[in-house]
Structures are given as structure tokens and as C-alpha cells.
VOGU-3710 file (C-alpha; in Angstrom, 3 decimals, decimal comma):
1> mkrvlrrstl> -44,157/-7,317/83,734  -41,856/-9,556/85,597  -40,227/-10,766/82,403  -39,632/-7,086/81,286  -38,069/-6,489/84,735  -35,763/-9,407/84,493  -34,677/-8,324/80,869  -34,071/-4,815/81,996  -31,939/-5,972/84,940  -29,899/-8,279/82,867
11> vliltiafia> -29,300/-5,439/80,307  -28,321/-3,199/83,175  -25,914/-5,784/84,498  -24,362/-6,339/81,047  -24,031/-2,498/80,559  -22,240/-1,938/83,743  -20,040/-4,905/83,110  -19,192/-3,526/79,594  -18,463/-0,096/80,948  -16,312/-1,501/83,740
21> gigyftaeli> -14,361/-3,560/81,207  -13,788/-0,643/79,150  -12,674/1,379/82,165  -10,261/-1,423/83,141  -8,697/-1,844/79,698  -8,382/2,134/79,410  -6,610/2,174/82,801  -4,278/-0,625/81,800  -3,509/1,045/78,532  -2,691/4,235/80,455
31> mnsrdwvaqp> -0,591/2,702/83,247  1,076/-0,018/81,160  1,478/1,875/77,746  5,168/1,878/77,959  5,342/-1,869/78,509  2,919/-2,568/75,594  4,703/-0,366/73,156  7,916/-2,273/73,343  6,471/-5,689/72,837  7,539/-7,585/69,745
41> ynahisgsgg> 3,861/-8,065/68,464  3,665/-4,175/68,171  4,414/-3,492/64,582  4,996/0,142/65,129  8,101/-0,294/67,365  9,299/-3,858/66,780  12,434/-4,415/64,715  14,240/-1,170/64,302  11,050/0,810/64,388  11,368/3,778/66,716
51> leqagrildr> 15,075/3,672/67,100  15,404/5,870/64,044  14,517/8,735/66,394  15,717/7,168/69,695  18,033/8,890/72,188  21,620/8,096/73,039  22,711/5,534/75,479  26,033/6,330/77,270  28,244/4,709/79,671  29,211/6,126/83,085
61> ngkvlaqten> 31,941/8,367/81,665  29,590/9,922/78,807  30,948/7,534/76,144  28,328/6,964/73,658  27,350/3,347/73,239  24,335/3,768/70,913  22,888/6,901/69,085  20,849/7,767/65,975  22,363/9,753/63,128  20,238/10,553/60,055
71> gvrlyneder> 17,581/7,849/61,017  20,333/5,200/61,305  21,017/3,443/64,801  24,732/3,417/65,304  26,787/1,896/68,035  30,118/2,587/69,536  32,855/3,099/67,118  35,107/0,356/68,831  33,979/-3,152/67,837  35,341/-4,681/71,188
81> vrrallhtvg> 32,989/-2,222/73,256  30,130/-3,104/70,786  30,524/-6,750/71,445  31,237/-6,383/75,141  27,999/-4,435/75,785  25,819/-6,266/73,413  23,843/-7,872/76,193  23,432/-4,708/78,169  22,831/-2,177/75,325  21,071/-4,626/72,779
91> dnslnistav> 20,880/-4,265/69,072  17,889/-3,137/66,848  15,929/-6,250/67,459  13,996/-7,248/70,611  15,858/-10,633/70,842  17,742/-9,684/73,833  14,730/-9,021/76,074  16,786/-7,782/79,023  18,792/-5,226/77,196  18,201/-1,480/77,555
101> qskyrsmltg> 16,930/-1,122/74,056  14,401/-3,791/74,633  13,321/-2,928/78,166  13,402/0,815/77,868  12,662/1,346/74,225  9,631/3,558/74,815  11,747/5,923/76,991  14,414/5,968/74,341  12,053/6,752/71,525  10,022/9,261/73,474
111> yslvwglnmp> 6,766/7,389/73,151  3,891/9,334/74,434  0,237/8,016/75,139  -1,051/11,055/73,339  1,241/11,449/70,533  2,742/7,862/70,155  6,040/8,084/68,322  4,968/11,264/66,593  5,416/13,896/69,211  6,424/17,225/67,643
121> qslrvshdit> 10,134/18,093/68,122  9,324/21,221/69,796  7,726/19,112/72,537  10,414/16,687/73,117  12,993/16,459/75,904  16,230/14,454/76,060  15,599/10,674/76,042  19,286/9,813/76,683  20,030/7,078/79,085  23,232/6,940/81,023
131> ltvdadvcaa> 24,276/3,634/82,455  26,578/2,836/85,340  28,787/0,436/83,197  32,179/1,416/82,027  32,801/0,681/78,285  36,634/0,056/78,702  36,456/-2,143/81,789  33,769/-4,243/79,889  35,725/-4,420/76,712  38,939/-5,595/78,625
141> aydvlnsygk> 37,062/-8,341/80,602  35,274/-9,346/77,280  38,583/-9,727/75,558  39,773/-12,309/78,070  36,475/-14,089/78,466  35,890/-14,316/74,681  39,389/-15,576/74,184  38,387/-19,040/75,336  35,636/-19,412/72,697  33,342/-20,441/75,598
151> kgacvvynyk> 30,018/-19,321/76,845  30,359/-17,400/80,179  29,720/-14,177/82,187  31,563/-11,889/84,334  30,058/-9,013/86,576  31,607/-6,448/88,760  29,439/-4,274/90,847  29,711/-1,718/93,662  28,254/-3,500/96,601  27,685/-0,162/98,527
161> tgevicsvst> 25,691/1,663/95,796  24,544/-1,292/93,700  26,158/0,334/90,412  27,155/-2,337/87,834  30,574/-1,407/86,691  31,046/-4,367/84,187  28,685/-6,891/82,717  29,705/-9,001/79,874  28,277/-12,338/78,386  29,322/-14,582/75,769
171> ygydpqappe> 28,660/-15,903/73,182  28,120/-12,469/71,342  28,078/-10,701/68,072  28,663/-7,189/66,775  25,258/-5,214/66,899  26,471/-3,034/64,085  26,404/-6,113/61,851  24,169/-8,752/63,513  24,440/-12,261/62,127  21,726/-14,097/60,096
181> inesneseyd> 21,433/-17,155/62,280  20,136/-20,474/60,379  20,372/-24,164/60,617  24,133/-24,032/59,239  25,320/-21,749/62,128  22,836/-22,029/65,030  25,264/-24,106/67,058  27,873/-21,168/66,732  25,286/-18,800/68,335  23,480/-21,205/70,607
191> gvyldnviss> 22,084/-19,044/73,439  23,534/-15,997/71,847  20,432/-13,819/72,856  20,747/-14,752/76,624  22,416/-12,498/78,971  24,227/-15,084/81,056  24,954/-12,416/83,853  21,175/-12,131/84,650  19,313/-15,081/82,938  21,476/-18,159/83,220
201> sytpgsifkl> 22,110/-20,519/86,090  24,991/-22,967/86,480  26,359/-25,821/88,598  28,430/-23,798/91,152  31,116/-26,350/92,332  33,212/-24,995/95,169  31,963/-21,591/95,445  28,907/-23,141/97,019  31,074/-23,974/99,941  30,475/-20,375/101,155
211> vtaaaaieni> 26,919/-21,504/101,882  28,140/-24,766/103,615  30,814/-22,664/105,536  28,072/-20,198/106,684  25,929/-23,135/108,031  28,772/-24,631/109,716  29,902/-21,285/111,458  26,459/-20,938/112,868  25,733/-24,417/113,923  28,951/-26,189/114,846
221> pdlyertwyc> 30,497/-24,512/118,028  33,869/-26,200/118,002  34,364/-25,635/114,192  37,646/-23,771/114,392  39,089/-26,132/116,872  38,485/-29,324/114,776  40,775/-31,139/112,190  39,865/-33,499/109,461  41,970/-35,923/107,425  41,779/-35,964/103,558
231> egseeiggsd> 43,206/-38,981/101,764  41,871/-37,687/98,410  38,573/-39,770/98,709  36,219/-40,890/101,283  33,308/-43,237/101,252  29,934/-41,427/102,351  26,539/-42,969/101,925  27,886/-46,009/100,048  29,856/-44,140/97,470  33,131/-42,279/97,278
241> itcveshgei> 33,442/-38,586/97,568  36,499/-37,500/95,707  38,960/-34,462/96,227  41,489/-33,106/93,923  44,389/-34,168/96,068  45,249/-35,653/99,516  45,426/-32,751/101,884  46,191/-34,848/105,046  45,293/-33,262/108,254  43,506/-30,039/107,714
251> dfklamaksc> 41,503/-27,394/109,812  38,734/-25,446/108,621  40,452/-22,266/107,226  42,777/-24,520/105,379  39,969/-26,518/103,966  38,336/-23,599/102,678  41,679/-22,297/101,124  42,529/-25,524/99,500  38,802/-26,246/98,740  38,838/-29,663/100,262
261> nivfaelave> 35,750/-31,656/99,253  36,038/-34,067/101,968  35,668/-31,671/104,705  32,837/-29,756/103,188  31,166/-32,976/102,321  31,464/-34,273/105,857  30,182/-30,910/107,255  27,099/-30,974/104,913  26,246/-34,465/106,189  26,814/-33,528/109,815
271> lgaekmteta> 24,626/-30,202/109,362  21,895/-32,278/107,746  19,267/-31,387/105,086  17,399/-29,110/107,155  20,012/-26,779/108,370  21,731/-26,681/104,870  18,389/-25,849/103,408  17,690/-23,143/105,890  21,113/-21,464/105,229  20,842/-21,695/101,485
281> kkmginmsfe> 17,309/-20,128/101,610  18,484/-17,379/103,843  21,508/-16,441/101,641  19,103/-16,222/98,638  20,070/-19,327/96,718  16,369/-20,180/95,893  15,278/-16,686/94,872  15,552/-14,107/92,264  16,962/-10,703/92,881  15,781/-7,502/91,376
291> fddvqtamgy> 17,884/-5,971/88,725  16,222/-2,704/87,826  12,846/-3,996/86,592  13,987/-7,376/85,623  14,734/-10,458/87,743  17,959/-12,480/87,881  17,448/-16,273/87,390  16,916/-18,379/90,390  19,465/-20,566/91,891  18,543/-23,989/93,123
301> fdvskadrnq> 19,126/-26,082/96,211  16,800/-29,036/97,133  18,030/-31,885/99,021  14,573/-33,058/100,380  15,010/-36,354/98,539  18,772/-36,608/98,641  20,542/-39,638/100,272  23,519/-39,427/102,350  26,033/-39,425/99,528  23,981/-36,799/97,632
311> lawsgigqys> 23,765/-34,469/100,584  27,540/-34,785/100,886  27,946/-33,727/97,087  25,428/-30,848/97,604  27,728/-29,478/100,350  30,449/-28,986/97,675  28,220/-27,468/95,064  27,394/-30,526/92,936  24,293/-32,901/93,239  21,534/-30,619/91,671
321> dkvnpmqmai> 22,886/-27,266/93,028  22,559/-24,284/90,633  23,449/-20,512/90,978  23,289/-17,331/88,993  26,425/-15,194/88,289  24,569/-11,912/89,531  23,139/-13,726/92,378  26,590/-14,783/93,535  28,064/-11,348/93,135  25,211/-10,070/95,470
331> icgaianggt> 25,882/-12,676/97,975  29,561/-11,842/98,024  28,650/-8,162/98,254  26,514/-9,008/101,234  29,415/-10,757/102,997  31,524/-7,463/102,416  28,689/-5,499/103,679  28,297/-7,204/107,018  25,442/-9,344/105,697  23,346/-6,830/103,647
341> giapsyikdg> 23,177/-7,421/99,953  22,394/-4,346/97,666  20,189/-4,872/94,611  22,189/-4,066/91,487  21,329/-1,418/88,834  22,848/-0,357/85,437  20,614/2,736/85,109  22,625/5,697/86,517  21,000/8,068/88,989  20,040/11,129/87,624
351> tgdllsligi> 18,979/9,973/84,239  16,106/12,305/83,733  12,855/10,899/85,021  13,653/7,380/83,762  14,019/5,917/87,121  10,723/7,004/88,370  9,000/6,133/85,048  10,102/2,366/85,399  9,250/2,250/89,068  12,823/2,239/90,511
361> kgnkkydlva> 12,890/3,833/93,672  16,411/3,052/95,051  18,214/-0,152/95,588  16,428/-2,872/97,412  18,388/-4,398/100,351  18,504/-8,154/101,337  19,591/-9,580/104,673  21,507/-12,524/103,525  23,976/-13,276/106,156  24,170/-12,624/109,910
371> pataqkldev> 26,910/-10,044/110,673  28,977/-12,399/112,988  28,895/-15,014/110,145  29,782/-12,561/107,532  32,795/-11,397/109,408  34,008/-15,074/109,795  33,357/-15,622/106,193  35,352/-12,537/105,326  38,208/-13,872/107,357  38,407/-17,217/105,539
381> mrytitdyyg> 37,956/-15,752/102,145  40,786/-13,365/102,820  42,889/-16,256/104,086  42,280/-18,057/100,938  43,881/-15,159/98,851  46,828/-14,218/101,206  47,827/-17,714/102,281  47,067/-19,770/99,172  46,666/-18,063/95,862  48,992/-15,174/96,823
391> ddlfgglsvc> 48,071/-11,298/97,545  50,004/-10,225/94,417  46,739/-10,853/92,394  44,179/-8,216/91,577  46,749/-5,339/91,245  47,090/-4,814/95,074  43,434/-4,827/95,964  42,736/-6,613/99,290  40,503/-9,328/97,775  38,432/-11,951/99,432
401> aktgtaevge> 37,504/-14,735/97,067  36,520/-18,415/96,487  37,073/-20,441/93,170  34,963/-23,254/92,079  35,385/-26,109/89,398  32,137/-27,629/88,719  31,610/-31,061/87,190  28,591/-30,963/84,832  29,032/-34,425/83,204  27,658/-35,104/79,502
411> eklpnawmvg> 31,410/-35,461/78,614  31,878/-31,684/79,113  34,735/-29,966/80,841  33,988/-28,227/84,134  32,499/-24,977/84,816  35,179/-22,578/86,067  34,092/-20,157/88,810  35,558/-17,222/90,627  33,630/-15,111/92,970  34,477/-12,527/95,605
421> yakdadcpla> 35,089/-8,871/96,452  37,625/-6,183/97,353  37,664/-4,750/100,961  39,231/-1,380/99,817  37,127/1,668/101,014  37,620/3,243/97,668  36,834/0,194/95,538  33,892/-1,603/97,109  33,587/-4,090/94,229  32,078/-7,549/94,250
431> facvvedsgf> 32,409/-9,927/91,292  31,411/-13,237/89,883  32,746/-14,970/86,796  32,062/-18,124/85,247  33,420/-19,890/82,035  31,401/-22,921/80,838  32,975/-26,197/79,704  36,588/-25,041/80,531  38,464/-26,307/83,517  39,783/-25,107/86,864
441> gfeyagpvae> 38,298/-22,083/88,389  41,525/-20,294/89,096  42,780/-20,951/85,548  39,976/-19,883/83,562  37,744/-17,686/85,599  40,622/-16,104/87,448  42,211/-14,012/84,655  38,766/-12,735/83,611  37,829/-11,577/87,232  41,275/-10,266/87,879
451> tamikaaekl> 41,213/-8,216/84,648  37,819/-6,898/85,335  38,585/-5,960/89,000  41,998/-4,334/88,047  40,517/-2,180/85,319  37,417/-1,241/87,495  39,606/-0,141/90,235  41,830/1,971/88,150  38,835/3,717/86,682  37,289/4,309/90,095
461> rgrm> 40,454/5,592/91,560  41,195/7,696/88,548  37,760/9,440/89,010  38,036/10,214/92,644
//
């Protein structure tokens, strides 16, 4: 009798576990069906499957970026636009995992848990997706960035609303005629499926001086009364820290404008690893930021094992420092916003029920910089433009910026950077641009950022 009871109990437990398992997987299927249906291993929708009946993708002005005609997926008639927005829109494949056609394919195709991809036409609603990007701005920025023949990224976004106006990444290709990548040409297309705006991290060079400057502003009371002397190099921790030139006697604001390595190396050592780490962490260097329902690549700052010389180099954006382009645009936007960063989005508000379907309920906010610190960073970044580079840049916009020239070794040329924002009330735009293996930040990243910002401002002002 006891044996029968034990067996009955075991059968009951197994039955309950089986029913619970079925219930769990059913719930997962219902709640996550849209994610499952867009996975590469799903033969029903991988490749070009599903796009034969997919909705349109439009830019912020209603320009068609992708549409289906007679069962064929077509992209914008201008090849420049197609190439510029490859990583944002995507192609027929799922290779660019962060692109709209990969992330939101189930919405575009009208996938239904009940009907799958075979919902009757009479029951279908619009599955168009409108983006915040401006096709013309992206094409103009891409032209300059692509002219170098280098990998890179440029992003411009509204730091008040989070709308991404421009997002371009190189290398790229024409989604209307995707290449066949093989051993003979793989070096030409190395990293081509990666959106460098979102998914890549780079040695920052002098743009990281924004972090060191924030730490110094908050922890060194007499910072603005001090002067330093730069002879072009200085021994710190047993090895030389070098600068691009001998600046002579120099104060803090001029050190930022002229990007003096000696001053910021000394500041990093004086501040110490703990305060530098605390500031980098607060400003979001070691975190990912939300970008719709994807995450940006994490930056990196770790001086826990750094010696005195390495700590000095970390303060000028070398050593093991890494940052992501979108991350830097958000940080610059936070400085412009009095310390609060706004999460970016390229899905335009009012795009049907898409935003609620993918769980986006407004732009997340990040407190990255203390308001008083943001104000002082704003002053020195503005001084960098007005008193060093010249205020005739950026088509008359009141821009605050920082350039960077990041040494990466391996017999490569430096990564060129420029980051910043416009203070103009009608053009609240933050930007970040990086060009790999190129040279000086102002020379290479500067023209890309300037083109993107001028074109974006023209479009915003023309719309208002």
C-alpha cells in the first residue's frame, strides 16, 4: 500500500511539473513571440522571408527608406542614402542585428501569434515604421566619413527629446546590392555588419579629458587659480608623458582648449585612482545606455592596477580607456542639459503601437554630471571653440566641443575624435564622431561632425 502511495505521489509530482512546464513555455511563446519570430534560426522569416509583405520604413520627413513592391524589398532610390542608413535600416538579412529590419521585423511584417505571417489582408493594419533620422543629413555626413576609406561613426541627437537625427557607420555597402563576402574580400568588409555608433568602443584620447576635468572641478578647490608649465614632455612615474607641443605656462581653461597632456596627466595623478574612478563611473563610462530596446557598447575605465605613469596616461584618455560614440554623445548632451542625459531613440513617437509593443515608454534619463560641474564644463568647452578653434565653425551654431587624437599602437594611425553639442535653443543637438586609423581629431573627425551638425541645424530650422 505504501509503495502504491509513493508511486501515485511521484506520478502526481511529475504531472504537475509537466503541466507547469507547458504553461511556462506557452506563456513565453505568447509574451516573446515577436522576439522569437525574428531570430535567424526561424526559417519562416530569416533571410528575406517576411519582408515580401513588410511595411515601409520612413525617415522623419516621410522619405521612404525601405518598402515592398510586388513582393520585392526595395530601398531608397538614392544610393548615398541607402549606404548611409544601412546600419540603421538594415538589409534583407539579419546580419546587422541592431538594425530596424532585424530588431522589429515582426512588427514590419505584421506577425500575429494567431495568424503568423498569414493574416488576411482585411485584418491588417499599417505596419510602417517612421524613424527620427533625416536621410539627407545622414547622406551628407556619410559622404565625408566614407571619403577617408576608414572605419568610423558619426551620431547627432537631440539632447532634449532623445531623437537621433543622424547615425552613420563605416564600412558599409549598398543594401540594394549586398556583396558576397568571402576569403578574397573579407578584409575589405571587416566589421561591416557592426553599427559602430551603437556597438563599438574605441580608445578616446583627449575627449576623455572631459572626465578628468569634471573630477578636477569637483575635487580641486583652487583649480582656476593654478598654472602649470608644459615643456612638451614630463617624467611621471619613471616614464615620460608627452604632449604635442610645448605650451609653456598655462592655466586650466587654456589647457583644455589646447588639450595639454601634461596638465591633465598631473591632474589625474593628483586626483588619484579612487576619485578618477568615481567620476568615470558617475559619468557612465563603465555602463551601457539604452537605445530603444538595444544597449550601447560599454566604455571602460579601470586603474585599479595602474602605476603612477599609467594613471597619468589614463587621465588623457590612453592606458586602457575605452568609450562608445553614442555614449559620448549622451554625456555631451548631459553637460548641455545641466547634468541630465537623455536616452536616444530612432523610433519616432506616434508610430502606431510600435513603441508600446517593444516596451519603450519614454526616454530614460541619466544623472551623469552635477549641475555646477556641468556649467563649468560648458564654459571650458565653449572657450575651446571661441578662443582656440574659432567660432566660425559649425555654420554659426554656438558649439561647445572637445577633440581627441587617440594613439592605438600596432603601427596604426590615431583614432580621430570630436564630441560636443550646440547651445542654440532651436537646435539642441549633441554629437560624437570618430574616424579610426586616421590622424588628428580636428582634421579628420571635425569635418564630419561639422557637416552633420550644419545639415541637421538647417533641417530643424527649416521645419520650425
